[in-house]
N, CA, C, O and the ligand as a Tripos MOL2 file, in Angstrom:
@<TRIPOS>MOLECULE
protein
  253   251    64     0     0
PROTEIN
NO_CHARGES

@<TRIPOS>ATOM
      1 N          25.8370  -22.8730  -16.8210 N.3       1 MET1
      2 CA         25.0680  -22.0260  -15.9190 C.3       1 MET1
      3 C          25.6270  -22.1290  -14.5090 C.2       1 MET1
      4 O          25.9540  -23.2180  -14.0360 O.2       1 MET1
      5 N          25.7330  -20.9920  -13.8490 N.am      2 ALA2
      6 CA         26.2700  -20.9950  -12.4810 C.3       2 ALA2
      7 C          25.2730  -21.6170  -11.5150 C.2       2 ALA2
      8 O          24.0770  -21.3290  -11.5520 O.2       2 ALA2
      9 N          25.7970  -22.4740  -10.6550 N.am      3 VAL3
     10 CA         24.9470  -23.2050   -9.7100 C.3       3 VAL3
     11 C          25.5490  -23.0190   -8.3200 C.2       3 VAL3
     12 O          26.7730  -23.0490   -8.1940 O.2       3 VAL3
     13 N          24.7490  -22.8300   -7.2760 N.am      4 PRO4
     14 CA         25.3140  -22.6780   -5.9310 C.3       4 PRO4
     15 C          26.1100  -23.9020   -5.5100 C.2       4 PRO4
     16 O          25.6760  -25.0350   -5.7190 O.2       4 PRO4
     17 N          27.2690  -23.6750   -4.9190 N.am      5 LYS5
     18 CA         28.1590  -24.7830   -4.5640 C.3       5 LYS5
     19 C          27.6020  -25.5890   -3.3980 C.2       5 LYS5
     20 O          27.7090  -26.8160   -3.3830 O.2       5 LYS5
     21 N          27.0060  -24.9060   -2.4180 N.am      6 ARG6
     22 CA         26.4300  -25.6150   -1.2730 C.3       6 ARG6
     23 C          25.0080  -25.1510   -1.0110 C.2       6 ARG6
     24 O          24.5610  -24.0920   -1.4520 O.2       6 ARG6
     25 N          24.3330  -26.0000   -0.2740 N.am      7 LYS7
     26 CA         22.9800  -25.6680    0.1870 C.3       7 LYS7
     27 C          23.0720  -24.4790    1.1430 C.2       7 LYS7
     28 O          23.9670  -24.4250    1.9870 O.2       7 LYS7
     29 N          22.1490  -23.5320    1.0090 N.am      8 VAL8
     30 CA         22.0930  -22.4120    1.9490 C.3       8 VAL8
     31 C          21.4800  -22.9340    3.2450 C.2       8 VAL8
     32 O          20.3960  -23.5180    3.2400 O.2       8 VAL8
     33 N          22.1860  -22.7160    4.3540 N.am      9 SER9
     34 CA         21.7300  -23.2620    5.6390 C.3       9 SER9
     35 C          20.4470  -22.5760    6.0980 C.2       9 SER9
     36 O          20.1210  -21.4730    5.6600 O.2       9 SER9
     37 N          19.7280  -23.2560    6.9920 N.am     10 LYS10
     38 CA         18.5060  -22.6690    7.5540 C.3      10 LYS10
     39 C          18.8230  -21.3550    8.2390 C.2      10 LYS10
     40 O          18.0860  -20.3760    8.1260 O.2      10 LYS10
     41 N          19.9540  -21.3600    8.9630 N.am     11 GLN11
     42 CA         20.3190  -20.1290    9.6760 C.3      11 GLN11
     43 C          20.5200  -18.9820    8.6910 C.2      11 GLN11
     44 O          20.0880  -17.8550    8.9350 O.2      11 GLN11
     45 N          21.1770  -19.2820    7.5820 N.am     12 ARG12
     46 CA         21.4650  -18.2240    6.6330 C.3      12 ARG12
     47 C          20.1940  -17.7010    5.9700 C.2      12 ARG12
     48 O          20.0180  -16.4890    5.8500 O.2      12 ARG12
     49 N          19.3040  -18.5990    5.5380 N.am     13 SER13
     50 CA         18.0870  -18.0860    4.9080 C.3      13 SER13
     51 C          17.1760  -17.4270    5.9350 C.2      13 SER13
     52 O          16.5050  -16.4430    5.6240 O.2      13 SER13
     53 N          17.1440  -17.9630    7.1710 N.am     14 ASN14
     54 CA         16.3280  -17.3080    8.2010 C.3      14 ASN14
     55 C          16.8460  -15.9040    8.5060 C.2      14 ASN14
     56 O          16.0640  -14.9800    8.7280 O.2      14 ASN14
     57 N          18.1730  -15.7530    8.5140 N.am     15 LYS15
     58 CA         18.7370  -14.4290    8.7590 C.3      15 LYS15
     59 C          18.3600  -13.4710    7.6340 C.2      15 LYS15
     60 O          18.0980  -12.2920    7.8730 O.2      15 LYS15
     61 N          18.3330  -13.9850    6.4050 N.am     16 ARG16
     62 CA         17.9620  -13.1370    5.2720 C.3      16 ARG16
     63 C          16.5200  -12.6860    5.4130 C.2      16 ARG16
     64 O          16.2260  -11.5020    5.2490 O.2      16 ARG16
     65 N          15.6140  -13.6070    5.7160 N.am     17 TYR17
     66 CA         14.2030  -13.2400    5.7970 C.3      17 TYR17
     67 C          13.8910  -12.4370    7.0510 C.2      17 TYR17
     68 O          12.8350  -11.8100    7.1330 O.2      17 TYR17
     69 N          14.7920  -12.4460    8.0280 N.am     18 ALA18
     70 CA         14.5750  -11.6470    9.2340 C.3      18 ALA18
     71 C          14.6330  -10.1610    8.9270 C.2      18 ALA18
     72 O          14.1180   -9.3480    9.6950 O.2      18 ALA18
     73 N          15.2630   -9.7930    7.8010 N.am     19 ASN19
     74 CA         15.3830   -8.3850    7.4570 C.3      19 ASN19
     75 C          14.2570   -7.9090    6.5620 C.2      19 ASN19
     76 O          14.2970   -6.7890    6.0520 O.2      19 ASN19
     77 N          13.2360   -8.7620    6.3640 N.am     20 TRP20
     78 CA         12.1080   -8.3750    5.5350 C.3      20 TRP20
     79 C          10.9650   -7.9860    6.4520 C.2      20 TRP20
     80 O          10.5260   -8.7900    7.2750 O.2      20 TRP20
     81 N          10.4870   -6.7840    6.3230 N.am     21 LYS21
     82 CA          9.3840   -6.3260    7.1690 C.3      21 LYS21
     83 C           8.3020   -5.7150    6.2960 C.2      21 LYS21
     84 O           8.5820   -5.1240    5.2530 O.2      21 LYS21
     85 N           7.0780   -5.8650    6.7370 N.am     22 ALA22
     86 CA          5.9640   -5.2240    6.0400 C.3      22 ALA22
     87 C           6.0140   -3.7250    6.3130 C.2      22 ALA22
     88 O           6.3420   -3.2900    7.4170 O.2      22 ALA22
     89 N           5.6790   -2.9370    5.2770 N.am     23 GLU23
     90 CA          5.7020   -1.4930    5.4360 C.3      23 GLU23
     91 C           4.2850   -0.9470    5.5320 C.2      23 GLU23
     92 O           3.3570   -1.4670    4.9130 O.2      23 GLU23
     93 N           4.1410    0.0900    6.3040 N.am     24 ALA24
     94 CA          2.8360    0.7410    6.4070 C.3      24 ALA24
     95 C           2.5620    1.4790    5.1000 C.2      24 ALA24
     96 O           3.4880    2.0380    4.5110 O.2      24 ALA24
     97 N           1.3020    1.4960    4.6290 N.am     25 PRO25
     98 CA          1.0120    2.2180    3.3850 C.3      25 PRO25
     99 C           1.1920    3.7150    3.5570 C.2      25 PRO25
    100 O           1.0200    4.2490    4.6530 O.2      25 PRO25
    101 N           1.5440    4.3930    2.4590 N.am     26 ASN26
    102 CA          1.7600    5.8370    2.5080 C.3      26 ASN26
    103 C           0.4160    6.5490    2.5210 C.2      26 ASN26
    104 O          -0.1830    6.8040    1.4760 O.2      26 ASN26
    105 N          -0.0340    6.8560    3.7000 N.am     27 LEU27
    106 CA         -1.3240    7.5210    3.8210 C.3      27 LEU27
    107 C          -1.1250    9.0330    3.8360 C.2      27 LEU27
    108 O          -0.2280    9.5610    4.4930 O.2      27 LEU27
    109 N          -1.9910    9.7070    3.0920 N.am     28 GLY28
    110 CA         -2.0000   11.1610    3.1270 C.3      28 GLY28
    111 C          -3.4080   11.6170    3.4160 C.2      28 GLY28
    112 O          -4.3250   10.8020    3.5150 O.2      28 GLY28
    113 N          -3.5860   12.9280    3.5530 N.am     29 GLU29
    114 CA         -4.9140   13.4490    3.8170 C.3      29 GLU29
    115 C          -5.5140   13.9710    2.5270 C.2      29 GLU29
    116 O          -4.8530   14.6640    1.7540 O.2      29 GLU29
    117 N          -6.7720   13.6320    2.3050 N.am     30 CYS30
    118 CA         -7.4670   14.1330    1.1180 C.3      30 CYS30
    119 C          -7.7110   15.6300    1.2760 C.2      30 CYS30
    120 O          -8.2780   16.0480    2.2860 O.2      30 CYS30
    121 N          -7.2950   16.4590    0.2950 N.am     31 PRO31
    122 CA         -7.5380   17.9050    0.4390 C.3      31 PRO31
    123 C          -9.0140   18.2660    0.3240 C.2      31 PRO31
    124 O          -9.4290   19.3470    0.7400 O.2      31 PRO31
    125 N          -9.8080   17.3530   -0.2450 N.am     32 GLN32
    126 CA        -11.2230   17.6190   -0.4550 C.3      32 GLN32
    127 C         -12.0490   17.3410    0.8040 C.2      32 GLN32
    128 O         -12.8150   18.1900    1.2590 O.2      32 GLN32
    129 N         -11.8770   16.1310    1.3580 N.am     33 CYS33
    130 CA        -12.7470   15.7420    2.4790 C.3      33 CYS33
    131 C         -11.9460   15.4550    3.7490 C.2      33 CYS33
    132 O         -12.5250   15.1360    4.7880 O.2      33 CYS33
    133 N         -10.6120   15.5660    3.6690 N.am     34 HIS34
    134 CA         -9.7290   15.3880    4.8270 C.3      34 HIS34
    135 C          -9.8020   14.0030    5.4360 C.2      34 HIS34
    136 O          -9.5220   13.8160    6.6200 O.2      34 HIS34
    137 N         -10.1800   13.0390    4.6220 N.am     35 GLU35
    138 CA        -10.1190   11.6410    5.0480 C.3      35 GLU35
    139 C          -8.7180   11.1150    4.7290 C.2      35 GLU35
    140 O          -8.0820   11.6010    3.7940 O.2      35 GLU35
    141 N          -8.2300   10.1390    5.4820 N.am     36 PRO36
    142 CA         -6.9410    9.5430    5.0980 C.3      36 PRO36
    143 C          -7.0700    8.7740    3.7950 C.2      36 PRO36
    144 O          -7.9920    7.9730    3.6360 O.2      36 PRO36
    145 N          -6.1640    9.0060    2.8710 N.am     37 LYS37
    146 CA         -6.2120    8.3070    1.5890 C.3      37 LYS37
    147 C          -4.8060    7.9140    1.1680 C.2      37 LYS37
    148 O          -3.8190    8.4680    1.6500 O.2      37 LYS37
    149 N          -4.7320    6.9440    0.2570 N.am     38 LEU38
    150 CA         -3.4390    6.5170   -0.2610 C.3      38 LEU38
    151 C          -2.8860    7.5700   -1.2030 C.2      38 LEU38
    152 O          -3.6290    8.1640   -1.9850 O.2      38 LEU38
    153 N          -1.5840    7.8030   -1.1310 N.am     39 ALA39
    154 CA         -0.9500    8.7830   -2.0070 C.3      39 ALA39
    155 C          -1.0380    8.3300   -3.4630 C.2      39 ALA39
    156 O          -0.9400    7.1360   -3.7430 O.2      39 ALA39
    157 N          -1.2210    9.2650   -4.3870 N.am     40 HIS40
    158 CA         -1.3100    9.0250   -5.8290 C.3      40 HIS40
    159 C          -2.4860    8.1260   -6.1870 C.2      40 HIS40
    160 O          -2.4410    7.3990   -7.1800 O.2      40 HIS40
    161 N          -3.5190    8.1770   -5.3890 N.am     41 ARG41
    162 CA         -4.6890    7.3650   -5.6660 C.3      41 ARG41
    163 C          -5.9510    8.1990   -5.4490 C.2      41 ARG41
    164 O          -5.9680    9.1070   -4.6180 O.2      41 ARG41
    165 N          -7.0060    7.8840   -6.2030 N.am     42 VAL42
    166 CA         -8.2630    8.6040   -6.0420 C.3      42 VAL42
    167 C          -8.7900    8.3690   -4.6260 C.2      42 VAL42
    168 O          -8.7070    7.2610   -4.0960 O.2      42 VAL42
    169 N          -9.3300    9.4250   -4.0250 N.am     43 CYS43
    170 CA         -9.8410    9.3100   -2.6620 C.3      43 CYS43
    171 C         -11.0300    8.3740   -2.6340 C.2      43 CYS43
    172 O         -11.9540    8.4950   -3.4380 O.2      43 CYS43
    173 N         -10.9950    7.4330   -1.6930 N.am     44 LYS44
    174 CA        -12.0590    6.4360   -1.5620 C.3      44 LYS44
    175 C         -13.3480    7.0560   -1.0350 C.2      44 LYS44
    176 O         -14.4490    6.6000   -1.3440 O.2      44 LYS44
    177 N         -13.1880    8.0980   -0.2390 N.am     45 ALA45
    178 CA        -14.3510    8.6470    0.4540 C.3      45 ALA45
    179 C         -15.1470    9.6110   -0.4290 C.2      45 ALA45
    180 O         -16.3770    9.6080   -0.3700 O.2      45 ALA45
    181 N         -14.4770   10.4400   -1.2490 N.am     46 CYS46
    182 CA        -15.2090   11.4390   -2.0160 C.3      46 CYS46
    183 C         -14.9970   11.2920   -3.5170 C.2      46 CYS46
    184 O         -15.6900   11.9630   -4.2820 O.2      46 CYS46
    185 N         -14.0730   10.4480   -3.9790 N.am     47 GLY47
    186 CA        -13.8760   10.2350   -5.4090 C.3      47 GLY47
    187 C         -13.1430   11.3550   -6.1150 C.2      47 GLY47
    188 O         -13.1880   11.4370   -7.3420 O.2      47 GLY47
    189 N         -12.4690   12.2210   -5.3730 N.am     48 TYR48
    190 CA        -11.7380   13.3260   -5.9780 C.3      48 TYR48
    191 C         -10.2770   12.9700   -6.1640 C.2      48 TYR48
    192 O          -9.6900   12.2320   -5.3740 O.2      48 TYR48
    193 N          -9.7020   13.5140   -7.2320 N.am     49 TYR49
    194 CA         -8.2590   13.4260   -7.4240 C.3      49 TYR49
    195 C          -7.8040   14.6970   -8.1130 C.2      49 TYR49
    196 O          -8.3850   15.0950   -9.1230 O.2      49 TYR49
    197 N          -6.7660   15.3430   -7.5800 N.am     50 ASP50
    198 CA         -6.2050   16.5630   -8.1490 C.3      50 ASP50
    199 C          -7.2690   17.6460   -8.3000 C.2      50 ASP50
    200 O          -7.2930   18.3650   -9.2990 O.2      50 ASP50
    201 N          -8.1420   17.7580   -7.3110 N.am     51 GLY51
    202 CA         -9.1370   18.8180   -7.3030 C.3      51 GLY51
    203 C         -10.3370   18.6020   -8.2010 C.2      51 GLY51
    204 O         -11.1930   19.4790   -8.3170 O.2      51 GLY51
    205 N         -10.4090   17.4430   -8.8390 N.am     52 GLN52
    206 CA        -11.5510   17.1620   -9.7180 C.3      52 GLN52
    207 C         -12.2370   15.8870   -9.2730 C.2      52 GLN52
    208 O         -11.6100   14.9840   -8.7190 O.2      52 GLN52
    209 N         -13.5620   15.8270   -9.5290 N.am     53 LYS53
    210 CA        -14.2770   14.5900   -9.2220 C.3      53 LYS53
    211 C         -13.9990   13.6040  -10.3520 C.2      53 LYS53
    212 O         -14.2900   13.8830  -11.5150 O.2      53 LYS53
    213 N         -13.4460   12.4730  -10.0090 N.am     54 VAL54
    214 CA        -13.0180   11.5030  -11.0170 C.3      54 VAL54
    215 C         -13.9690   10.3170  -11.0560 C.2      54 VAL54
    216 O         -14.3280    9.8420  -12.1340 O.2      54 VAL54
    217 N         -14.3780    9.8400   -9.8900 N.am     55 VAL55
    218 CA        -15.2770    8.6820   -9.8490 C.3      55 VAL55
    219 C         -16.4430    8.9890   -8.9270 C.2      55 VAL55
    220 O         -16.3140    9.7520   -7.9700 O.2      55 VAL55
    221 N         -17.5770    8.3870   -9.2260 N.am     56 ASP56
    222 CA        -18.7400    8.4990   -8.3500 C.3      56 ASP56
    223 C         -18.5680    7.5220   -7.1960 C.2      56 ASP56
    224 O         -18.2090    6.3610   -7.3880 O.2      56 ASP56
    225 N         -18.8300    8.0150   -6.0070 N.am     57 VAL57
    226 CA        -18.7000    7.1730   -4.8190 C.3      57 VAL57
    227 C         -20.1040    6.8810   -4.3030 C.2      57 VAL57
    228 O         -20.9280    7.7820   -4.1430 O.2      57 VAL57
    229 N         -20.3530    5.6170   -4.0520 N.am     58 LYS58
    230 CA        -21.6530    5.2180   -3.4990 C.3      58 LYS58
    231 C         -21.7920    5.7440   -2.0850 C.2      58 LYS58
    232 O         -20.8560    5.6870   -1.2880 O.2      58 LYS58
    233 N         -22.9600    6.2500   -1.7920 N.am     59 GLN59
    234 CA        -23.2230    6.7090   -0.4250 C.3      59 GLN59
    235 C         -23.5180    5.5100    0.4620 C.2      59 GLN59
    236 O         -24.0780    4.5080    0.0170 O.2      59 GLN59
    237 N         -23.1330    5.6340    1.7110 N.am     60 ASP60
    238 CA        -23.3500    4.5350    2.6620 C.3      60 ASP60
    239 C         -24.8310    4.4780    3.0510 C.2      60 ASP60
    240 O         -25.3170    5.2860    3.8430 O.2      60 ASP60
    241 N         -25.5250    3.5070    2.4740 N.am     61 LYS61
    242 CA        -26.9520    3.3720    2.7820 C.3      61 LYS61
    243 C         -27.1930    2.3990    3.9270 C.2      61 LYS61
    244 O         -28.0860    2.5950    4.7520 O.2      61 LYS61
    245 N         -26.3850    1.3500    3.9610 N.am     62 ASP62
    246 CA        -26.6350    0.3040    4.9550 C.3      62 ASP62
    247 C         -25.8330    0.5160    6.2400 C.2      62 ASP62
    248 O         -25.8130   -0.3540    7.1110 O.2      62 ASP62
    249 N         -25.1830    1.6560    6.3550 N.am     63 LYS63
    250 CA        -24.4090    1.8690    7.5800 C.3      63 LYS63
    251 C         -25.2380    2.6550    8.5880 C.2      63 LYS63
    252 O         -24.7650    2.9390    9.6890 O.2      63 LYS63
    253 ZN        -11.6540   12.7720   -0.2430 Zn       64 ZN64
@<TRIPOS>BOND
     1     1     2 1
     2     2     3 1
     3     3     4 2
     4     3     5 am
     5     5     6 1
     6     6     7 1
     7     7     8 2
     8     7     9 am
     9     9    10 1
    10    10    11 1
    11    11    12 2
    12    11    13 am
    13    13    14 1
    14    14    15 1
    15    15    16 2
    16    15    17 am
    17    17    18 1
    18    18    19 1
    19    19    20 2
    20    19    21 am
    21    21    22 1
    22    22    23 1
    23    23    24 2
    24    23    25 am
    25    25    26 1
    26    26    27 1
    27    27    28 2
    28    27    29 am
    29    29    30 1
    30    30    31 1
    31    31    32 2
    32    31    33 am
    33    33    34 1
    34    34    35 1
    35    35    36 2
    36    35    37 am
    37    37    38 1
    38    38    39 1
    39    39    40 2
    40    39    41 am
    41    41    42 1
    42    42    43 1
    43    43    44 2
    44    43    45 am
    45    45    46 1
    46    46    47 1
    47    47    48 2
    48    47    49 am
    49    49    50 1
    50    50    51 1
    51    51    52 2
    52    51    53 am
    53    53    54 1
    54    54    55 1
    55    55    56 2
    56    55    57 am
    57    57    58 1
    58    58    59 1
    59    59    60 2
    60    59    61 am
    61    61    62 1
    62    62    63 1
    63    63    64 2
    64    63    65 am
    65    65    66 1
    66    66    67 1
    67    67    68 2
    68    67    69 am
    69    69    70 1
    70    70    71 1
    71    71    72 2
    72    71    73 am
    73    73    74 1
    74    74    75 1
    75    75    76 2
    76    75    77 am
    77    77    78 1
    78    78    79 1
    79    79    80 2
    80    79    81 am
    81    81    82 1
    82    82    83 1
    83    83    84 2
    84    83    85 am
    85    85    86 1
    86    86    87 1
    87    87    88 2
    88    87    89 am
    89    89    90 1
    90    90    91 1
    91    91    92 2
    92    91    93 am
    93    93    94 1
    94    94    95 1
    95    95    96 2
    96    95    97 am
    97    97    98 1
    98    98    99 1
    99    99   100 2
   100    99   101 am
   101   101   102 1
   102   102   103 1
   103   103   104 2
   104   103   105 am
   105   105   106 1
   106   106   107 1
   107   107   108 2
   108   107   109 am
   109   109   110 1
   110   110   111 1
   111   111   112 2
   112   111   113 am
   113   113   114 1
   114   114   115 1
   115   115   116 2
   116   115   117 am
   117   117   118 1
   118   118   119 1
   119   119   120 2
   120   119   121 am
   121   121   122 1
   122   122   123 1
   123   123   124 2
   124   123   125 am
   125   125   126 1
   126   126   127 1
   127   127   128 2
   128   127   129 am
   129   129   130 1
   130   130   131 1
   131   131   132 2
   132   131   133 am
   133   133   134 1
   134   134   135 1
   135   135   136 2
   136   135   137 am
   137   137   138 1
   138   138   139 1
   139   139   140 2
   140   139   141 am
   141   141   142 1
   142   142   143 1
   143   143   144 2
   144   143   145 am
   145   145   146 1
   146   146   147 1
   147   147   148 2
   148   147   149 am
   149   149   150 1
   150   150   151 1
   151   151   152 2
   152   151   153 am
   153   153   154 1
   154   154   155 1
   155   155   156 2
   156   155   157 am
   157   157   158 1
   158   158   159 1
   159   159   160 2
   160   159   161 am
   161   161   162 1
   162   162   163 1
   163   163   164 2
   164   163   165 am
   165   165   166 1
   166   166   167 1
   167   167   168 2
   168   167   169 am
   169   169   170 1
   170   170   171 1
   171   171   172 2
   172   171   173 am
   173   173   174 1
   174   174   175 1
   175   175   176 2
   176   175   177 am
   177   177   178 1
   178   178   179 1
   179   179   180 2
   180   179   181 am
   181   181   182 1
   182   182   183 1
   183   183   184 2
   184   183   185 am
   185   185   186 1
   186   186   187 1
   187   187   188 2
   188   187   189 am
   189   189   190 1
   190   190   191 1
   191   191   192 2
   192   191   193 am
   193   193   194 1
   194   194   195 1
   195   195   196 2
   196   195   197 am
   197   197   198 1
   198   198   199 1
   199   199   200 2
   200   199   201 am
   201   201   202 1
   202   202   203 1
   203   203   204 2
   204   203   205 am
   205   205   206 1
   206   206   207 1
   207   207   208 2
   208   207   209 am
   209   209   210 1
   210   210   211 1
   211   211   212 2
   212   211   213 am
   213   213   214 1
   214   214   215 1
   215   215   216 2
   216   215   217 am
   217   217   218 1
   218   218   219 1
   219   219   220 2
   220   219   221 am
   221   221   222 1
   222   222   223 1
   223   223   224 2
   224   223   225 am
   225   225   226 1
   226   226   227 1
   227   227   228 2
   228   227   229 am
   229   229   230 1
   230   230   231 1
   231   231   232 2
   232   231   233 am
   233   233   234 1
   234   234   235 1
   235   235   236 2
   236   235   237 am
   237   237   238 1
   238   238   239 1
   239   239   240 2
   240   239   241 am
   241   241   242 1
   242   242   243 1
   243   243   244 2
   244   243   245 am
   245   245   246 1
   246   246   247 1
   247   247   248 2
   248   247   249 am
   249   249   250 1
   250   250   251 1
   251   251   252 2
@<TRIPOS>SUBSTRUCTURE
     1 MET1         2 RESIDUE 1 A MET
     2 ALA2         6 RESIDUE 1 A ALA
     3 VAL3        10 RESIDUE 1 A VAL
     4 PRO4        14 RESIDUE 1 A PRO
     5 LYS5        18 RESIDUE 1 A LYS
     6 ARG6        22 RESIDUE 1 A ARG
     7 LYS7        26 RESIDUE 1 A LYS
     8 VAL8        30 RESIDUE 1 A VAL
     9 SER9        34 RESIDUE 1 A SER
    10 LYS10       38 RESIDUE 1 A LYS
    11 GLN11       42 RESIDUE 1 A GLN
    12 ARG12       46 RESIDUE 1 A ARG
    13 SER13       50 RESIDUE 1 A SER
    14 ASN14       54 RESIDUE 1 A ASN
    15 LYS15       58 RESIDUE 1 A LYS
    16 ARG16       62 RESIDUE 1 A ARG
    17 TYR17       66 RESIDUE 1 A TYR
    18 ALA18       70 RESIDUE 1 A ALA
    19 ASN19       74 RESIDUE 1 A ASN
    20 TRP20       78 RESIDUE 1 A TRP
    21 LYS21       82 RESIDUE 1 A LYS
    22 ALA22       86 RESIDUE 1 A ALA
    23 GLU23       90 RESIDUE 1 A GLU
    24 ALA24       94 RESIDUE 1 A ALA
    25 PRO25       98 RESIDUE 1 A PRO
    26 ASN26      102 RESIDUE 1 A ASN
    27 LEU27      106 RESIDUE 1 A LEU
    28 GLY28      110 RESIDUE 1 A GLY
    29 GLU29      114 RESIDUE 1 A GLU
    30 CYS30      118 RESIDUE 1 A CYS
    31 PRO31      122 RESIDUE 1 A PRO
    32 GLN32      126 RESIDUE 1 A GLN
    33 CYS33      130 RESIDUE 1 A CYS
    34 HIS34      134 RESIDUE 1 A HIS
    35 GLU35      138 RESIDUE 1 A GLU
    36 PRO36      142 RESIDUE 1 A PRO
    37 LYS37      146 RESIDUE 1 A LYS
    38 LEU38      150 RESIDUE 1 A LEU
    39 ALA39      154 RESIDUE 1 A ALA
    40 HIS40      158 RESIDUE 1 A HIS
    41 ARG41      162 RESIDUE 1 A ARG
    42 VAL42      166 RESIDUE 1 A VAL
    43 CYS43      170 RESIDUE 1 A CYS
    44 LYS44      174 RESIDUE 1 A LYS
    45 ALA45      178 RESIDUE 1 A ALA
    46 CYS46      182 RESIDUE 1 A CYS
    47 GLY47      186 RESIDUE 1 A GLY
    48 TYR48      190 RESIDUE 1 A TYR
    49 TYR49      194 RESIDUE 1 A TYR
    50 ASP50      198 RESIDUE 1 A ASP
    51 GLY51      202 RESIDUE 1 A GLY
    52 GLN52      206 RESIDUE 1 A GLN
    53 LYS53      210 RESIDUE 1 A LYS
    54 VAL54      214 RESIDUE 1 A VAL
    55 VAL55      218 RESIDUE 1 A VAL
    56 ASP56      222 RESIDUE 1 A ASP
    57 VAL57      226 RESIDUE 1 A VAL
    58 LYS58      230 RESIDUE 1 A LYS
    59 GLN59      234 RESIDUE 1 A GLN
    60 ASP60      238 RESIDUE 1 A ASP
    61 LYS61      242 RESIDUE 1 A LYS
    62 ASP62      246 RESIDUE 1 A ASP
    63 LYS63      250 RESIDUE 1 A LYS
    64 ZN64       253 GROUP 0 **** ****
C-alpha cells in the first residue's frame, strides 16, 4: 500500500484548508408565496412544490 514519504507540514495543510470556504445556500423565490426558498425543495412557508400543495404547513400561532 502506498504511504506518504514525509509528514505534511503545517504550512502545507493550512494552505490546503485556506482554499475551503462555506458557500451560501442556493436560494430562489417561491412562485406561490414569493418567500425565499431553497432550490429543489418544498417551500417552507406555503408547502407548495411545482405548483401543487405537497405538505401542510402549520400556521404561526405563537408569533
Ligand atoms: Zn411558498
